C-alpha positions, -999 to +999 in steps of 0.1 A: +001-003-001+028+021+008+036+027-033-002+041-038+012+068-016+038+075-032+019+078-064-006+094-056+010+120-037+033+126-066+003+135-089-011+157-066+021+176-063+024+177-102-009+188-108-004+219-081+027+230-096+009+230-128-025+251-116-002+273-097+012+282-132-022+281-145-034+309-120+002+325-124-005+328-161-038+346-159-023+369-132-005+388-161-021+422-169-032+434-200-030+393-216-050+380-241-073+349-229-088+336-260-062+305-255-073+294-220-105+279-239-085+260-262-067+246-235-085+233-216-103+215-244-067+203-249-060+192-214-097+175-214-090+157-248-054+147-237-063+133-204-092+108-222-063+085-233-040+085-203-073+076-179-080+047-202-048+035-203-054+027-162-065-005-148-082-010-117-053-033-091-075-069-091-078-065-049-106-035-058-127-053-082-163-068-066-162-101-067-202-116-065-211-140-037 
């Protein structure tokens, strides 16, 4: 179970880093924000194959009783 805790902490830290940079970019004055819509759509489209590749561990699969 220790490995899952490390992976979860890594993913959380990485996401916090990316979103912090994203929010800092939005604070730049006199900047055009048209790219935000396309960036969010691209991020969603890029995330779908990543989620599709994840397999659920066999220990968590529900078994019929």
